[in-house]
C-alpha positions as CSV (number, residue, x, y, z in Angstrom):
1,M,150.7,48.0,35.2
2,R,152.1,51.8,35.1
3,R,155.1,50.8,37.0
4,V,156.0,48.0,35.0
5,V,155.5,50.0,31.6
6,N,157.5,53.0,32.9
7,G,160.3,50.1,34.2
8,I,160.3,48.8,30.5
9,L,160.9,52.3,29.1
10,A,163.6,53.4,31.5
11,S,165.4,50.2,30.7
12,L,165.2,50.8,27.0
13,L,166.4,54.3,27.6
14,T,169.4,53.6,29.8
15,T,170.6,50.7,27.7
16,A,170.5,52.3,24.2
17,P,173.8,52.8,22.5
18,A,174.9,56.3,22.1
19,A,177.5,57.9,19.6
20,G,181.0,56.6,20.3
21,G,179.8,53.3,21.7
22,E,178.8,54.6,25.4
23,L,175.7,54.0,27.1
24,A,173.5,56.9,27.7
25,V,170.3,58.2,29.2
26,L,168.2,60.2,26.6
27,G,165.6,62.5,28.5
28,A,165.0,59.6,30.9
29,Q,162.6,60.8,33.8
30,P,161.6,59.4,37.0
31,P,158.0,57.7,37.1
32,P,155.5,59.8,38.4
33,P,154.5,59.2,42.2
34,T,151.5,56.7,42.4
35,P,148.6,58.8,43.5
36,P,147.1,57.7,47.0
37,H,144.0,55.4,46.6
38,F,143.3,54.8,50.3
39,M,142.6,56.9,53.2
40,L,143.0,55.6,56.7
41,F,141.1,57.8,59.4
42,S,140.5,57.6,62.9
43,G,139.0,60.4,65.8
44,F,137.8,61.2,69.2
45,E,135.3,63.4,70.4
46,G,133.6,64.2,73.5
47,W,131.5,66.7,75.8
48,R,130.3,66.7,79.5
49,D,127.6,64.0,78.7
50,G,129.2,61.7,76.1
51,M,132.5,60.5,74.2
52,F,132.8,58.7,71.0
53,S,135.7,57.2,69.1
54,H,135.5,56.0,65.4
55,G,137.9,54.5,62.6
56,G,137.6,53.6,59.1
57,V,138.9,53.5,55.5
58,L,138.2,55.4,52.1
59,W,139.1,53.6,48.9
60,A,139.2,55.2,45.4
61,P,139.9,53.1,42.8
62,N,140.8,56.2,40.3
63,G,142.7,57.9,43.3
64,L,141.5,60.0,46.1
65,D,141.9,63.3,43.9
66,Q,139.8,62.2,41.1
67,D,136.3,61.8,40.1
68,G,134.7,58.3,40.4
69,F,133.7,55.4,42.4
70,I,134.6,55.5,46.2
71,V,133.7,53.3,49.2
72,K,133.7,54.6,52.9
73,V,133.7,51.8,55.7
74,F,133.8,52.9,59.2
75,T,133.0,51.6,62.6
76,G,132.6,53.6,66.2
77,T,131.6,53.0,69.7
78,G,130.8,55.4,72.7
79,N,129.0,56.2,75.7
80,Y,126.2,58.9,76.4
81,R,124.0,60.2,78.8
82,Y,120.5,61.7,78.4
83,L,117.0,62.5,80.3
84,A,114.4,60.3,79.4
85,G,111.2,62.4,78.8
86,G,113.3,65.7,78.6
87,P,114.4,68.0,81.1
88,G,113.8,66.6,84.6
89,G,113.5,63.0,83.4
90,I,115.4,60.0,84.6
91,A,119.1,59.9,83.8
92,V,119.8,57.1,81.2
93,T,123.4,56.0,80.2
94,G,123.8,54.5,76.6
95,Q,126.3,52.3,75.1
96,Q,126.6,52.3,71.3
97,I,128.3,50.3,68.4
98,M,128.0,51.1,65.2
99,G,129.1,50.5,61.5
100,S,128.5,51.5,58.0
101,A,129.5,50.5,54.3
102,L,128.6,53.2,52.1
103,P,129.7,53.0,48.3
104,G,129.6,56.5,46.5
105,W,130.6,58.8,43.9
106,R,133.0,61.7,43.8
107,F,132.5,64.7,41.6
108,K,135.2,67.1,41.0
109,W,135.3,70.4,39.6
110,D,138.4,72.6,39.6
111,R,138.2,73.7,43.3
112,L,135.1,72.2,44.3
113,E,134.7,68.6,45.6
114,V,131.2,66.8,46.2
115,T,131.1,63.2,47.3
116,L,127.6,61.6,47.6
117,F,127.3,58.2,49.9
118,A,124.5,55.6,50.5
119,G,124.6,52.1,52.2
120,L,124.2,49.8,55.2
121,D,124.1,51.1,58.5
122,A,124.1,48.8,61.7
123,Q,123.7,50.0,65.3
124,E,123.7,48.4,68.8
125,H,122.4,50.5,71.8
126,R,122.4,49.1,75.4
127,L,120.6,51.5,77.9
128,A,120.8,51.8,81.6
129,P,118.3,51.8,83.1
130,D,116.2,50.7,80.1
131,D,114.1,53.3,78.2
132,P,111.1,51.6,76.4
133,K,110.5,54.7,74.7
134,S,113.7,54.9,73.0
135,R,113.6,54.2,69.2
136,V,117.3,53.2,69.2
137,R,117.6,50.4,72.0
138,G,118.5,47.1,71.0
139,D,119.9,46.0,67.7
140,H,119.2,47.7,64.4
141,L,119.9,47.4,60.5
142,G,119.0,50.2,58.3
143,A,120.2,52.4,55.7
144,R,122.7,55.4,55.7
145,F,122.9,58.4,53.4
146,G,125.6,61.0,52.9
147,A,127.3,64.1,51.5
148,D,130.6,65.6,51.8
149,L,131.7,69.1,50.2
150,W,135.0,70.8,49.9
151,Y,135.3,74.2,48.2
152,E,138.4,76.8,47.6
153,P,136.6,79.9,46.1
154,A,140.2,81.5,46.6
155,P,143.5,80.0,47.3
156,A,143.8,80.8,50.8
157,V,140.0,80.4,51.7
158,M,138.0,77.1,52.1
159,L,134.4,76.0,52.6
160,A,133.5,72.6,54.1
161,G,130.2,70.8,54.5
162,G,128.8,67.4,55.4
163,V,125.6,65.7,56.2
164,S,124.7,62.1,57.3
165,L,121.3,60.6,57.8
166,S,120.1,57.3,59.1
167,T,116.9,55.4,59.0
168,I,117.6,54.3,62.6
169,G,115.9,56.5,64.8
170,D,115.6,59.2,61.8
171,G,119.3,60.1,63.2
172,Y,121.0,63.0,61.6
173,W,124.5,64.8,61.7
174,A,125.4,68.0,59.8
175,R,128.3,70.3,60.1
176,G,129.6,73.4,58.3
177,A,132.9,75.1,58.4
178,T,134.8,77.9,56.8
179,G,138.7,78.6,57.3
180,I,141.6,80.5,55.9
181,R,145.1,79.0,54.9
182,A,147.5,79.8,57.9
183,F,151.4,79.9,57.4
184,D,150.9,77.5,54.5
185,L,150.5,74.8,57.0
186,L,146.7,74.5,57.9
187,W,143.3,75.7,57.6
188,I,141.8,77.5,60.7
189,G,138.3,79.0,61.1
190,P,134.8,78.7,62.7
191,E,132.6,75.5,62.6
192,A,128.9,74.6,63.4
193,L,127.5,71.4,64.1
194,A,124.1,69.9,64.7
195,L,123.1,66.2,65.5
196,G,120.3,64.3,67.0
197,D,117.2,62.4,66.0
198,T,113.4,62.8,66.4
199,S,113.3,62.8,70.3
200,Y,116.9,64.7,70.8
201,W,118.9,67.5,69.5
202,Q,122.5,68.8,70.2
203,A,124.0,72.0,68.5
204,R,127.8,73.0,68.5
205,A,129.8,76.2,67.8
206,G,133.4,76.5,67.7
207,M,136.5,76.6,65.9
208,H,138.6,74.2,64.0
209,V,142.0,73.4,62.7
210,T,142.4,71.1,59.7
211,A,144.9,69.3,57.6
212,F,147.9,70.0,59.6
213,R,150.3,67.6,58.3
214,T,153.3,66.0,59.8
215,K,155.0,63.6,57.6
216,M,152.6,60.9,56.5
217,L,150.2,62.0,59.2
218,E,147.4,64.5,58.8
219,W,145.7,66.0,61.9
220,S,142.3,68.1,62.5
221,A,141.0,69.4,65.8
222,S,138.0,71.5,66.9
223,G,136.5,72.7,70.1
224,G,133.8,75.0,71.3
225,W,130.6,75.3,73.1
226,A,127.4,72.6,72.9
227,T,123.9,72.8,74.0
228,D,121.1,70.3,73.7
229,S,117.4,69.8,73.9
230,A,117.7,68.9,77.6
231,H,119.0,72.4,78.4
232,R,122.6,71.1,79.3
233,E,125.5,73.0,78.3
234,G,129.2,72.6,78.1
235,W,132.5,72.5,76.2
236,Y,133.1,69.9,73.4
237,G,136.4,68.6,71.7
238,R,137.4,66.6,68.8
239,L,140.6,65.1,67.4
240,G,140.9,63.5,64.1
241,L,144.1,61.7,62.4
242,L,144.3,60.6,58.6
243,I,146.9,58.9,56.4
244,R,146.8,58.8,52.7
245,R,148.4,55.6,50.9
């Protein structure tokens, strides 16, 4: 509708008669760019005992930079290994497929942005060899809750945080990061991350690069050191990509 109205106004301005019988444009301005309403995102991450990829879409009817209703839909798949029963246990390889549909609401105050989500979570886990004591083996349908935070206390300083909780296996994921604006091109700084469930945990600490733009694409990456409840340690890495439309 905005484009139709702007088109009518521009047409009236460009065809209005001016002094001397000539056509003139009186203060005509190009229509403002349409704010993006969709964010398409994808990513890949891995460490010594697992790898995972995901993709999805974020839809904000009022615009990605505005308050209001928002929906996140994403899916992912991956492989992982763990020791059944803890250190010294049997090595189990798991294959996971998951997906979530999460309506939510975004709150924006000047340089602070908070988004809350809640919705449906579906997961499938196939284990080899089978682990009857695993709470996530097989197919599950549950609920997922999440929150994202972005804060810029100063023009060149950022704080970011995120948390995601699932009723399936009491799974959790949480990340915190801070950074500074470098060369007016990207954010760079340290990050910390924790994930797991009632029978397993993993902690990560490293560095991230966020919001590096190349034309329509926006990149992020991070890497560092990870350790888990089975006393395994190693490097981790993550790469992300998004497009705003």
